[in-house]
VODOKOL-910188 format. One line per field, with one value per residue (C-alpha): residue in one letter; x, y, z. Coordinates in pm, 1 decimal, always signed. Example, Ala and Ser with C-alpha at 12.3 -4.5 7.8 and 13.67 -1.06 7.14 Angstrom:
<nodes>
lotor = (a,s)
u = (+1230.0,+1367.0)
v = (-450.0,-106.0)
w = (+780.0,+714.0)
</nodes>
This chain:
<nodes>
lotor = (m,m,a,k,t,t,i,s,r,r,s,l,l,t,a,l,a,g,a,g,a,v,t,l,a,g,c,d,l,a,r,t,s,a,a,p,a,s,t,t,g,l,p,d,a,l,v,v,e,v,d,g,g,l,g,l,l,r,g,t,d,r,q,t,i,p,h,a,v,a,t,t,d,g,r,l,v,y,a,s,a,p,d,g,a,d,t,a,f,w,r,i,d,a,a,t,g,n,t,s,d,r,v,r,l,p,g,r,w,v,p,q,t,v,s,t,n,g,t,t,v,a,l,t,g,e,e,v,s,v,t,k,e,r,p,t,g,r,d,v,t,p,v,l,i,a,d,a,g,g,v,r,q,r,l,d,l,p,g,n,f,v,p,e,a,f,t,s,d,l,a,g,l,f,v,l,e,w,l,p,p,q,a,p,d,r,y,r,v,r,v,v,d,l,a,t,g,k,p,g,p,l,v,t,r,d,k,g,l,i,p,p,g,a,e,e,e,m,r,g,d,g,r,q,a,v,l,a,p,n,r,t,v,l,y,t,l,y,t,h,q,p,d,h,q,h,t,r,d,r,i,s,g,r,p,g,s,d,v,h,a,f,v,h,t,l,n,l,e,q,g,w,a,y,c,v,d,l,p,h,p,f,g,e,g,p,a,d,g,h,a,m,a,i,t,p,d,g,t,r,l,f,v,v,d,v,t,s,g,i,v,a,e,v,s,t,e,e,l,t,v,r,a,v,t,k,l,a,s,g,t,g,s,a,y,a,v,a,d,r,d,r,l,f,f,a,a,g,t,t,v,w,a,s,d,l,a,s,l,g,g,g,n,a,r,p,v,r,d,p,v,t,g,l,v,l,s,p,d,g,d,r,l,y,v,g,q,d,a,a,v,s,w,q,d,p,a,t,g,d,e,l,g,r,t,a,v,p,g,l,v,g,l,h,g,p,a,l,p,a)
u = (-13253.3,-13065.8,-12869.5,-12932.2,-12810.7,-13132.8,-13077.1,-13435.5,-13380.0,-13457.6,-13774.9,-13835.7,-13906.5,-13947.1,-13661.5,-13571.4,-13770.5,-13618.6,-13524.4,-13286.3,-13330.6,-13323.9,-13424.9,-13208.0,-13344.1,-13353.2,-13403.3,-13052.1,-12909.3,-13094.1,-12885.9,-12913.4,-12608.5,-12810.2,-13024.7,-13333.6,-13262.6,-13407.2,-13163.4,-12864.6,-12554.4,-12493.7,-12177.5,-12131.8,-12211.9,-12500.5,-12652.6,-13031.1,-13340.1,-13575.1,-13883.7,-13656.4,-13420.4,-13095.6,-12997.7,-12651.1,-12636.8,-12315.2,-12332.1,-12612.3,-12567.8,-12834.0,-12818.8,-13077.9,-12994.7,-13309.9,-13166.4,-12878.7,-12733.8,-12484.5,-12217.1,-12308.6,-12031.9,-12163.7,-11838.4,-11961.1,-12286.8,-12343.6,-12607.5,-12777.0,-12996.8,-13161.3,-12939.2,-13150.8,-13221.1,-12921.9,-12812.5,-12555.6,-12372.9,-12133.5,-11986.6,-12010.2,-11783.0,-12050.1,-11837.1,-11729.4,-11981.8,-11703.1,-11809.6,-11639.0,-11670.5,-12003.3,-12002.2,-12279.7,-12444.8,-12642.5,-13014.3,-13199.5,-13061.0,-13087.6,-12835.3,-12952.9,-12660.9,-12292.9,-12007.5,-11880.2,-11547.1,-11734.9,-11597.5,-11868.9,-12241.3,-12524.0,-12789.0,-13133.1,-13417.8,-13645.3,-13571.6,-13682.4,-13604.3,-13494.7,-13651.4,-13976.7,-14097.1,-14197.1,-14078.7,-14317.0,-14358.1,-14097.6,-13927.9,-13584.2,-13398.5,-13129.3,-12852.1,-12562.7,-12237.1,-12050.9,-11794.7,-11694.3,-11525.1,-11834.3,-11981.9,-11799.2,-12057.3,-12419.9,-12628.1,-12965.9,-13081.3,-13362.6,-13625.6,-13721.8,-13422.7,-13332.4,-12958.9,-12886.0,-12508.7,-12175.4,-11948.8,-11642.6,-11414.5,-11654.9,-11672.5,-12040.6,-12363.9,-12617.2,-12973.1,-13329.4,-13502.8,-13877.1,-14112.6,-14310.5,-14144.6,-14460.7,-14662.5,-14406.6,-14524.3,-14212.3,-13836.3,-13510.1,-13149.3,-12911.5,-12567.1,-12480.4,-12135.5,-12017.9,-11773.7,-12053.0,-12352.6,-12548.5,-12737.5,-12706.7,-12774.1,-12572.0,-12388.6,-12477.1,-12295.5,-12060.2,-12003.1,-12207.3,-12401.6,-12776.3,-12970.1,-13219.5,-13550.2,-13402.2,-13346.4,-13564.8,-13829.4,-13959.5,-14290.8,-14280.8,-14155.1,-13789.4,-13770.4,-13407.9,-13054.0,-12734.5,-12380.6,-12115.5,-11847.1,-11585.1,-11812.6,-11809.6,-12157.9,-12500.7,-12777.1,-13138.6,-13439.7,-13748.3,-14090.5,-14425.9,-14304.4,-14609.7,-14528.7,-14160.0,-13893.2,-13522.7,-13280.6,-13149.7,-13505.0,-13561.6,-13234.2,-13298.7,-13665.8,-13769.6,-14085.2,-14023.0,-14060.3,-14334.6,-14114.2,-14247.1,-13917.1,-13552.4,-13223.1,-13096.3,-12716.8,-12536.2,-12159.5,-12029.4,-11685.0,-11776.2,-12118.7,-12320.3,-12643.3,-12786.3,-13104.3,-13110.4,-13462.7,-13607.2,-13833.1,-14194.3,-14328.9,-14088.5,-14265.5,-14616.6,-14654.9,-14623.2,-14313.2,-14221.1,-14212.8,-13889.5,-13535.8,-13174.1,-12843.6,-12490.2,-12207.6,-11897.8,-11688.1,-11946.8,-11984.0,-12332.9,-12643.7,-12959.2,-13314.1,-13577.1,-13954.1,-14098.7,-14456.0,-14388.9,-14104.4,-13833.7,-13484.6,-13292.7,-12914.4,-12762.6,-12404.3,-12260.1,-11988.3,-12221.8,-12525.0,-12752.7,-12982.8,-12779.7,-13045.5,-13392.3,-13458.7,-13761.3,-13739.3,-13979.6,-14263.0,-14403.1,-14594.1,-14492.8,-14191.2,-13885.1,-13523.0,-13208.6,-12834.7,-12562.6,-12224.3,-11980.3,-12179.3,-12541.6,-12830.1,-13048.5,-13392.4,-13690.7,-14056.1,-14314.0,-14190.9,-13960.1,-13594.2,-13471.1,-13112.5,-13023.5,-12687.7,-12541.5,-12403.8,-12752.0,-12968.5,-13286.6,-13563.7,-13431.9,-13406.8,-13691.4,-13614.1,-13917.6,-13860.7,-14065.5,-14187.3,-14216.8,-13874.4,-13772.7,-13418.6,-13124.1,-12756.2,-12446.3,-12176.1,-11839.5,-11683.3,-11986.3,-12042.5,-12378.2,-12692.7,-12877.3,-13255.4,-13456.9,-13794.7,-14065.1,-13879.5,-13582.1,-13276.2,-13190.5,-12885.3,-12854.0,-12586.4,-12589.1,-12513.9,-12786.3,-13036.0,-13011.2,-13084.9,-12772.0,-12913.5,-13167.7,-13168.6,-13456.1,-13462.0,-13783.4,-13907.4,-13696.4,-13787.8,-13505.7,-13138.1,-12873.5,-12563.7,-12264.2,-12101.3,-11741.1,-11438.0,-11363.6)
v = (-12341.0,-12246.9,-12308.8,-12469.3,-12614.2,-12462.8,-12145.0,-12006.7,-11640.9,-11308.0,-11106.2,-11045.7,-10712.6,-10703.9,-10702.0,-10988.7,-10959.5,-10997.5,-10802.8,-10521.3,-10532.0,-10196.2,-10132.8,-9873.1,-9621.1,-9689.6,-10069.4,-10095.9,-10363.1,-10459.9,-10594.3,-10709.3,-10784.0,-10873.4,-11181.0,-11265.5,-11441.1,-11766.8,-11775.2,-12011.1,-11925.0,-12118.5,-12331.2,-12236.4,-11920.5,-11969.4,-11792.4,-11826.8,-11690.6,-11484.4,-11272.9,-10971.3,-11115.2,-11295.4,-11349.2,-11393.2,-11584.3,-11582.6,-11703.6,-11491.0,-11213.3,-11164.7,-10959.2,-10920.2,-10787.5,-10700.8,-10707.5,-10950.1,-11257.1,-11499.7,-11705.9,-12072.0,-12155.7,-11892.7,-11696.5,-11364.0,-11171.1,-10883.7,-10631.0,-10322.2,-10045.4,-9737.5,-9429.0,-9141.5,-9217.2,-9452.0,-9768.9,-9831.1,-10158.7,-10343.3,-10680.9,-10857.6,-11124.9,-11367.6,-11527.4,-11199.6,-10939.3,-10713.2,-10500.6,-10339.7,-9970.8,-9885.0,-9784.6,-9601.9,-9761.0,-9528.6,-9614.7,-9870.4,-10225.2,-10546.3,-10834.9,-11136.7,-11379.0,-11390.9,-11569.0,-11894.2,-11730.2,-11460.3,-11159.8,-11052.9,-10985.5,-10945.1,-10698.1,-10630.2,-10392.8,-10674.0,-10960.2,-11289.9,-11638.0,-11850.1,-12156.6,-12012.1,-11695.1,-11557.9,-11210.0,-10935.5,-10868.5,-10647.6,-10601.5,-10498.2,-10622.1,-10395.4,-10591.3,-10439.1,-10630.2,-10505.7,-10597.3,-10447.1,-10163.1,-10056.2,-10093.9,-10310.8,-10322.7,-10245.0,-10461.4,-10384.0,-10721.9,-10723.5,-10946.8,-11076.3,-11226.3,-11340.2,-11389.3,-11737.9,-11789.8,-11670.1,-11885.8,-12002.9,-11765.3,-11469.5,-11419.9,-11510.8,-11490.8,-11772.3,-11638.4,-11760.8,-11603.9,-11587.8,-11612.8,-11429.0,-11126.0,-10934.8,-11235.1,-11497.9,-11857.4,-12057.2,-12011.2,-12134.0,-12117.6,-11898.2,-11748.7,-11380.7,-11311.4,-11029.5,-10906.7,-10839.6,-10818.2,-11057.9,-11367.7,-11693.5,-12066.7,-12311.5,-12602.8,-12970.0,-13208.8,-13306.4,-12931.2,-12924.9,-12617.7,-12620.5,-12550.8,-12260.6,-12371.0,-12670.1,-12504.6,-12664.4,-12450.0,-12523.6,-12447.2,-12637.9,-12580.2,-12523.8,-12674.7,-12645.1,-12582.1,-12741.7,-12640.2,-12911.1,-12894.2,-12802.0,-12515.6,-12618.3,-12770.3,-12643.7,-12900.8,-12782.4,-13000.3,-12940.3,-13098.1,-13089.1,-13024.4,-13057.7,-13173.5,-13105.7,-13196.3,-13187.9,-13031.2,-13377.1,-13482.5,-13170.0,-13218.1,-13587.5,-13540.7,-13799.0,-13734.5,-13636.0,-13909.4,-13907.4,-13755.6,-13534.5,-13444.7,-13410.2,-13265.4,-12988.2,-13007.6,-12686.3,-12697.4,-12354.4,-12415.1,-12553.8,-12396.3,-12709.1,-12834.2,-13183.3,-13312.4,-13630.3,-13771.2,-13905.8,-14212.0,-14244.6,-14128.7,-13832.8,-13509.8,-13647.0,-13542.1,-13190.5,-13002.7,-12906.6,-13273.5,-13309.3,-13223.6,-13278.8,-13336.2,-13398.7,-13584.4,-13386.3,-13546.4,-13445.3,-13792.4,-13882.0,-13665.9,-13777.0,-13672.0,-13746.3,-13755.4,-13781.7,-13808.6,-14142.2,-14229.7,-14292.9,-14164.5,-14164.1,-14174.1,-13988.7,-14050.7,-13705.6,-13857.0,-14057.1,-13827.3,-14125.7,-14255.2,-14530.0,-14662.1,-14595.1,-14702.1,-14704.9,-14477.2,-14359.8,-14139.3,-13819.8,-13504.1,-13140.9,-12958.5,-13180.7,-13099.1,-13304.5,-13294.9,-13558.5,-13629.5,-13903.5,-14177.8,-14069.2,-13904.2,-13688.4,-13587.6,-13429.5,-13340.5,-13225.1,-13295.7,-13584.9,-13606.8,-13935.7,-14061.8,-14327.9,-14503.1,-14440.1,-14793.3,-14944.3,-14635.9,-14793.1,-14712.6,-14440.6,-14396.5,-14161.7,-13881.4,-13675.8,-13303.6,-13040.9,-12828.6,-12861.0,-12856.9,-12562.0,-12667.8,-12900.6,-12799.8,-12984.0,-12802.8,-12763.0,-13038.3,-13266.3,-13294.5,-13113.5,-13136.3,-12803.8,-12822.8,-12513.6,-12508.3,-12264.4,-11947.9,-12156.6,-12350.4,-12670.0,-12888.1,-13262.8,-13525.0,-13663.6,-14014.9,-14041.2,-13766.1,-13635.5,-13262.5,-13081.5,-12729.4,-12482.6,-12109.2,-11874.1,-11717.6,-11514.9,-11502.3,-11796.0,-11909.4,-12148.0,-12236.7,-12142.3,-12297.3,-12241.0,-11896.6,-11995.4,-11768.2,-11565.6)
w = (+13027.4,+13300.3,+13692.0,+14038.7,+14332.2,+14215.3,+14025.0,+14005.1,+14033.9,+14096.8,+14080.4,+14447.9,+14614.9,+14992.4,+15241.8,+15474.1,+15792.8,+16138.6,+16447.3,+16373.2,+15992.8,+15819.2,+15458.5,+15291.9,+15046.8,+14676.0,+14703.5,+14843.8,+15069.8,+15386.7,+15673.3,+16030.1,+16238.3,+16549.0,+16489.7,+16695.7,+17025.9,+16892.7,+16603.0,+16603.8,+16405.0,+16085.5,+16070.6,+15702.0,+15507.4,+15264.1,+14966.3,+14976.9,+14807.6,+15024.0,+14973.7,+14926.1,+14663.1,+14738.1,+15099.9,+15248.6,+15577.0,+15780.2,+16140.7,+16285.8,+16029.7,+15762.7,+15442.4,+15169.3,+14823.0,+14626.6,+14272.3,+14248.5,+14083.6,+14239.3,+14076.4,+14068.7,+14315.6,+14558.5,+14580.0,+14441.9,+14419.5,+14178.1,+14280.9,+14142.7,+14282.9,+14131.2,+14141.6,+14013.6,+13649.1,+13644.0,+13824.8,+14096.4,+14040.0,+14269.5,+14365.4,+14702.5,+14844.2,+14964.8,+15235.6,+15402.1,+15288.1,+15158.4,+14862.8,+14567.4,+14488.2,+14327.9,+13964.4,+13781.1,+13480.3,+13249.4,+13264.2,+13473.5,+13481.9,+13683.6,+13679.8,+13481.5,+13459.1,+13554.6,+13377.4,+13524.3,+13617.2,+13809.5,+13621.0,+13378.2,+13409.8,+13160.0,+13277.9,+13133.7,+13207.2,+13327.8,+13565.9,+13412.5,+13540.9,+13248.5,+13411.0,+13542.0,+13374.1,+13036.5,+12933.5,+12831.6,+12460.5,+12292.8,+11956.5,+12085.7,+12394.3,+12544.2,+12718.4,+12908.7,+12956.5,+13264.6,+13525.9,+13860.7,+13672.3,+13478.4,+13130.0,+12880.6,+12603.0,+12520.7,+12290.1,+12137.0,+12015.1,+11755.7,+11911.4,+12253.9,+12437.1,+12788.2,+12867.3,+12999.8,+13022.7,+12886.5,+12676.1,+12865.4,+12673.0,+12723.3,+12346.0,+12333.5,+12530.5,+12521.4,+12516.9,+12498.6,+12200.2,+12261.7,+11964.3,+11844.0,+12006.2,+12096.6,+12216.1,+12321.7,+12357.1,+12264.7,+12271.5,+12126.8,+12243.3,+12043.3,+12096.8,+12054.3,+11910.2,+12136.5,+11871.3,+11622.1,+11857.9,+11634.6,+11755.6,+11565.6,+11596.5,+11801.4,+11643.6,+11674.7,+11907.2,+11621.6,+11561.8,+11243.4,+11134.0,+11195.9,+10873.7,+10873.9,+11020.5,+11202.8,+11540.7,+11804.7,+11970.2,+12319.0,+12481.6,+12808.2,+13157.5,+13236.0,+13582.0,+13697.0,+13573.1,+13705.1,+13610.6,+13582.1,+13853.4,+13590.4,+13474.1,+13108.8,+13066.2,+13168.4,+13215.9,+13215.4,+13287.6,+13072.1,+13114.9,+12935.4,+12581.6,+12353.3,+11998.3,+12053.7,+11798.2,+11876.9,+11630.9,+11539.5,+11443.0,+11236.4,+11049.8,+10980.9,+10897.2,+11158.1,+11360.0,+11719.4,+11979.5,+12242.2,+12512.5,+12790.4,+12957.0,+12861.3,+12983.1,+12758.2,+12757.8,+12662.7,+12618.4,+12718.3,+12567.3,+12225.9,+12174.2,+12100.2,+12252.8,+12284.1,+12446.7,+12655.3,+12640.8,+12965.2,+12952.5,+13061.0,+13307.3,+13339.3,+13251.7,+13285.7,+13648.8,+13792.6,+13676.0,+14031.8,+14128.3,+13927.0,+14039.7,+13931.0,+14107.2,+13981.5,+14155.3,+14261.8,+13986.0,+13725.5,+13572.4,+13695.7,+13665.3,+13844.1,+13758.4,+14020.5,+13971.0,+14320.0,+14191.8,+14023.4,+14261.0,+14001.1,+13930.6,+13601.7,+13598.8,+13303.4,+13194.8,+13129.7,+12908.7,+12684.0,+12725.7,+12760.3,+13032.6,+13196.6,+13435.6,+13574.2,+13932.8,+14158.4,+14461.8,+14726.7,+14601.1,+14746.2,+14667.7,+14642.9,+14504.1,+14465.8,+14553.4,+14514.0,+14583.4,+14562.6,+14718.3,+14617.8,+14790.0,+14827.6,+14652.4,+14876.7,+14755.7,+14923.7,+14879.4,+15129.6,+15482.0,+15396.8,+15300.1,+15154.0,+15130.6,+14874.4,+14837.9,+14491.8,+14478.1,+14466.9,+14405.9,+14526.9,+14771.5,+14997.0,+15372.5,+15473.9,+15719.5,+15828.1,+15888.2,+16067.9,+15773.2,+15394.0,+15229.3,+15009.4,+14919.8,+14984.3,+14998.2,+15116.3,+15312.5,+15134.9,+15348.8,+15307.1,+15682.0,+15688.8,+15478.2,+15487.0,+15453.0,+15366.4,+15540.8,+15648.2,+15759.2,+15872.8,+15765.7,+15950.8,+15908.4,+15942.7,+15973.0,+15614.6,+15737.4,+16001.7,+15927.6,+16283.6,+16305.5,+16424.6,+16437.4,+16307.3,+16241.2,+16168.8,+15820.6,+15782.5,+15425.1,+15305.0,+14952.9,+14861.1,+14891.1,+14633.9,+14788.3,+15015.9,+15011.9,+14940.9,+14988.4,+14676.7)
</nodes>
C-alpha cells in the first residue's frame, strides 16, 4: 500500500550512464560531476528513479545510488552497500549531496522504508516494492531498524512481511503480511509493536478492535501511494481486487460490493485503515492507466483513470468520493500531480492541465516522448516531465517547454530534493 509523487521503489542494479560516470566497487555510489555537452542544468534539484536505483540530479551533476530509499519530501536519502559480509549504511542530503559517516550493519541489508520525519529506516534482506512486487516465499522475515548512528533493533517476524511505513510516533511499523508465507498470493496490512516485536491487526476508523478473521486480504494491484502533506495519512490506490471484502463488510457480515478499485487510507498517527471505494469503471482498465494526486493543503485527493477518461475527487476529511468528472482519455501509464489551482495528468505523449474549479476536459499539451513522471517545483513555477532519457520542464500555466536535460536510464520521478 504504499508512496508517490510516485513512490515505486527500488530493485534496480545498473549505474546511471553518461560521460564521466564512474561505478565504484561494491555497488557503491556512482557519480558524474561533468555532464555531457548536450545537457542543460536543472533549475531545481530532483530525486528520480533510474536504471541504477535512485538518482540525484543537481544542476548538471548526476549521482546514482543503487540501494537506497528517499524520504517522501525528498530531503534525505538512506543508502546501503555490501561491506564484506556486512553492510555499509549512510545518509545523504539530497539537495547538497553531503553524506553522513558510514556505519556498519551486521549482515546484508537494503533499505525498505524510512519514517516520515526522516530519522529511522527499516531494512530487509530483499528489496520489494509494496505497490508492484511480490516477495519470495519465506517463513521468517528479518527486519533491521536503524538510523544514521547504526542499529536500533532487529526483528525476526514469523511469516512473510514487507515493511510499508512507520507510525508517526515511531512506536510501530506498518507491514504487508503475505499469505500463505511460502507461496504468497494475497496480503493484509498489520502493525508491528516495536516494543514487543509482535505484529497485530489495525483498528477500525472508529478505533474499534478488528475481530479475528475480519482483517481484509487483498490480491490485486497496488498502483501508487501518496502521503498527505502533513505526513499523517498514507493513501494507496488498489485496482483489480477479485472477490474483495473490506474489513467493515467482514465485521457486519454484508457481502462485498462489486468494486474494482479503492483508495486504502492508512492513518499513521492513530493506526486505523479505511477503504474509499471508487465507482465504475475505475479498476476495470489497465492498472497503470490509473494515477493519484493530492492538493498542497491535503483536502482533495484526485484519482485519474486515463483509459476511461474520468477523474474522481475524494474528500480526505469525509473519506468519500465527492464527484466524478469526465476528462480527456489516453493510453499508457498515467501520472498526476496537483497544485492549488490545477490538476496535471499525463499518459503517452500528452500532458493535460485541468482547472480545479471546474475539473473538466483538460488542456492537451503534446510532448516529445512518452511521459514517465510529473513533478512540480517547490515554488510551483515549473512542471517537470520525465521522458525517454530526459527531464523537461514546462511553464505550468502555458505548457511551454522551458528547458530539457539528458538523464540516461531515467525510469521515473520521485520529487524535488529539498534542503534538509
